[in-house]
C-alpha positions as CSV (number, residue, x, y, z in Angstrom):
1,M,0.0,-0.3,0.0
2,K,1.2,3.4,-0.9
3,R,1.6,6.0,1.9
4,E,0.2,9.5,1.5
5,F,3.0,12.2,2.5
6,D,1.0,15.8,2.9
7,E,2.7,18.9,1.7
8,S,5.3,19.8,4.1
9,E,6.6,16.1,3.9
10,L,7.0,16.7,0.4
11,I,8.4,19.6,0.2
12,D,11.0,18.3,2.7
13,R,11.8,15.5,0.5
14,A,12.1,17.4,-2.5
15,L,14.4,19.9,-1.0
16,A,16.5,16.8,0.2
17,G,16.9,15.7,-3.8
18,D,13.4,13.5,-4.0
19,R,12.7,14.3,-7.4
20,S,9.3,12.1,-7.0
21,A,8.4,14.2,-3.8
22,F,8.2,17.2,-6.0
23,A,6.7,15.2,-9.0
24,E,3.8,14.6,-6.5
25,L,3.5,18.3,-5.3
26,V,3.0,18.7,-9.0
27,R,0.4,15.9,-9.5
28,Q,-1.8,17.1,-6.3
29,N,-1.8,20.8,-7.7
30,Q,-1.6,20.2,-11.7
31,E,-5.5,20.5,-12.3
32,R,-6.3,22.8,-10.0
33,L,-3.5,25.3,-11.3
34,F,-4.6,24.9,-14.9
35,A,-8.3,25.4,-14.6
36,S,-7.7,28.5,-12.5
37,M,-5.2,29.5,-15.4
38,L,-7.7,28.9,-17.9
39,Q,-9.7,31.5,-16.3
40,V,-7.1,33.6,-16.2
41,T,-5.7,33.6,-19.9
42,G,-8.8,32.4,-21.5
43,S,-6.7,30.1,-23.6
44,P,-5.8,25.9,-23.2
45,E,-2.1,26.5,-24.6
46,E,-1.4,29.7,-22.4
47,A,-2.8,28.0,-19.2
48,E,-0.5,24.9,-19.8
49,E,2.4,27.1,-20.7
50,A,1.8,29.7,-17.5
51,S,1.4,26.5,-15.1
52,Q,4.7,24.5,-16.8
53,E,6.4,27.7,-16.2
54,A,5.4,28.0,-12.3
55,F,6.0,24.7,-11.6
56,I,9.3,24.6,-13.4
57,R,10.4,28.0,-11.4
58,A,8.9,26.2,-8.1
59,F,11.5,23.4,-8.7
60,V,14.0,25.7,-9.1
61,K,13.0,28.3,-6.3
62,L,11.9,25.5,-3.6
63,D,14.2,26.6,-1.5
64,T,13.2,30.1,-1.3
65,F,9.6,28.8,-0.3
66,Q,9.0,30.2,3.0
67,R,5.9,27.8,4.1
68,N,3.8,30.4,5.5
69,S,1.4,29.7,2.8
70,Q,0.2,26.4,1.2
71,F,2.1,25.4,-1.5
72,F,-0.7,26.0,-4.0
73,T,-1.2,29.5,-3.1
74,W,2.7,30.0,-3.9
75,V,2.7,28.3,-7.2
76,Y,-0.5,30.0,-8.1
77,R,0.9,33.4,-7.9
78,I,4.4,32.6,-9.8
79,A,2.1,31.4,-12.5
80,F,-0.7,34.2,-12.1
81,N,2.8,36.5,-13.0
82,S,3.6,34.3,-15.7
83,A,0.4,34.4,-17.4
84,L,0.3,38.1,-17.4
85,T,3.6,38.4,-18.6
86,M,2.7,36.6,-21.3
87,R,-0.5,38.2,-21.8
88,R,1.6,41.7,-22.0
89,K,3.9,40.4,-24.4
90,K,1.3,38.8,-27.1
91,K,-1.2,41.4,-26.9
92,A,-1.9,42.7,-29.9
93,R,-4.0,45.8,-30.2
94,V,-7.4,45.3,-31.7
95,S,-10.1,47.5,-32.5
96,L,-13.7,47.4,-31.8
97,D,-14.8,47.0,-35.2
98,Q,-11.9,44.1,-35.3
99,M,-13.9,42.4,-32.6
100,R,-16.7,42.7,-33.7
101,E,-16.0,41.7,-37.2
102,E,-14.1,38.5,-35.8
103,S,-17.2,38.0,-32.9
104,G,-20.1,38.1,-35.4
105,L,-22.5,39.6,-32.7
106,E,-23.6,42.0,-35.3
107,M,-24.3,39.6,-38.4
108,G,-27.5,38.6,-37.4
109,G,-29.3,41.1,-35.6
110,E,-31.6,40.6,-33.3
111,D,-33.2,37.4,-33.7
112,D,-35.7,36.0,-31.2
113,G,-34.7,32.5,-32.1
114,V,-31.4,32.5,-30.2
115,D,-30.9,30.0,-27.5
116,E,-30.0,30.9,-24.0
117,P,-26.0,28.8,-24.4
118,M,-25.3,31.1,-27.2
119,L,-26.4,34.2,-25.0
120,R,-24.4,33.2,-22.5
121,N,-21.5,33.0,-24.5
122,E,-21.8,36.1,-26.0
123,R,-22.1,37.6,-22.6
124,V,-18.7,35.6,-21.4
125,A,-17.3,36.9,-24.5
126,L,-18.3,40.4,-23.8
127,V,-16.7,40.4,-20.0
128,R,-13.9,38.8,-21.7
129,R,-13.4,41.6,-24.3
130,A,-14.2,44.3,-21.2
131,I,-11.7,42.6,-18.7
132,D,-8.5,42.9,-21.4
133,T,-9.4,46.6,-21.8
134,L,-8.4,47.0,-17.8
135,T,-5.2,47.3,-16.3
136,D,-3.2,44.2,-15.3
137,E,-3.9,45.5,-11.5
138,H,-7.8,45.7,-12.3
139,R,-7.5,42.7,-14.0
140,K,-5.5,40.8,-11.7
141,I,-7.7,41.2,-8.8
142,L,-11.0,40.8,-10.5
143,V,-9.4,37.1,-11.6
144,L,-8.2,35.9,-8.4
145,R,-11.9,37.2,-6.5
146,E,-14.5,36.5,-8.9
147,M,-13.0,33.8,-11.4
148,D,-10.8,32.0,-9.2
149,E,-12.7,32.4,-5.7
150,F,-10.2,33.6,-3.8
151,A,-10.8,35.0,-0.1
152,Y,-9.5,38.4,0.2
153,E,-6.9,37.5,2.5
154,E,-5.8,34.7,0.1
155,I,-5.7,37.5,-2.8
156,A,-3.7,39.9,-0.3
157,E,-1.3,36.9,0.2
158,I,-0.5,36.4,-3.4
159,L,-0.6,39.9,-4.2
160,E,1.5,41.0,-1.5
161,I,-1.0,43.5,-0.7
162,S,-3.3,44.4,2.2
163,I,-6.7,43.6,2.7
164,G,-7.9,47.1,2.5
165,T,-5.9,47.0,-0.7
166,V,-7.6,44.3,-2.0
167,R,-11.2,45.8,-1.1
168,S,-10.0,49.7,-2.8
169,R,-8.7,47.7,-5.7
170,L,-11.7,45.2,-5.9
171,S,-14.4,48.2,-5.9
172,R,-12.7,50.3,-8.7
173,A,-11.7,46.9,-10.4
174,R,-15.5,46.0,-10.7
175,R,-16.1,50.0,-11.4
176,Q,-14.1,50.0,-14.6
177,L,-15.4,46.7,-15.7
178,K,-18.5,48.1,-15.5
179,L,-17.7,51.1,-17.7
180,A,-16.0,48.9,-20.2
181,I,-18.7,47.0,-20.8
182,E,-21.3,49.9,-21.0
183,A,-18.5,51.2,-23.5
184,I,-18.2,47.8,-25.5
185,E,-22.2,47.9,-25.7
186,K,-22.4,51.2,-27.0
187,T,-20.2,50.1,-30.1
188,R,-22.9,47.0,-31.1
């Protein structure tokens, strides 16, 4: 029977050179990290890349992990920053006309026969486009709270800011998101 090790034991073993212990840490956290990065990036390829890069960096820097948080929180912070860096590098400026053309949102006009999944997908696409217009600071805080559903304390730890700062940034980010959605809807 295979013995299950807790996170702390796995980290100790990995630091002692046991690569299988680190592989177990990856196994325990990879699905959750990928799902979170998929919410951040909107792309399976970018989510996979950010997750892999985070685990590589975590392996190399494991001796710097201070253990005042869970391993997942630490590796999530690494992946999140990696995903944002990738997004900044890859982000091409696209005009609102190009977005409408590519999404086809105006092609059929207002149809009474449109079903709910299509409307839901349209709303999701609208929110994603609006989020893409936000500053990194506002995008980070919204993704962590609204998509990944982290508690304020966890967000403060991930972003290394106070809980009060989390609250104020989240409030500003929500306000900016609302304005961005309204601006995009006006162009329809």
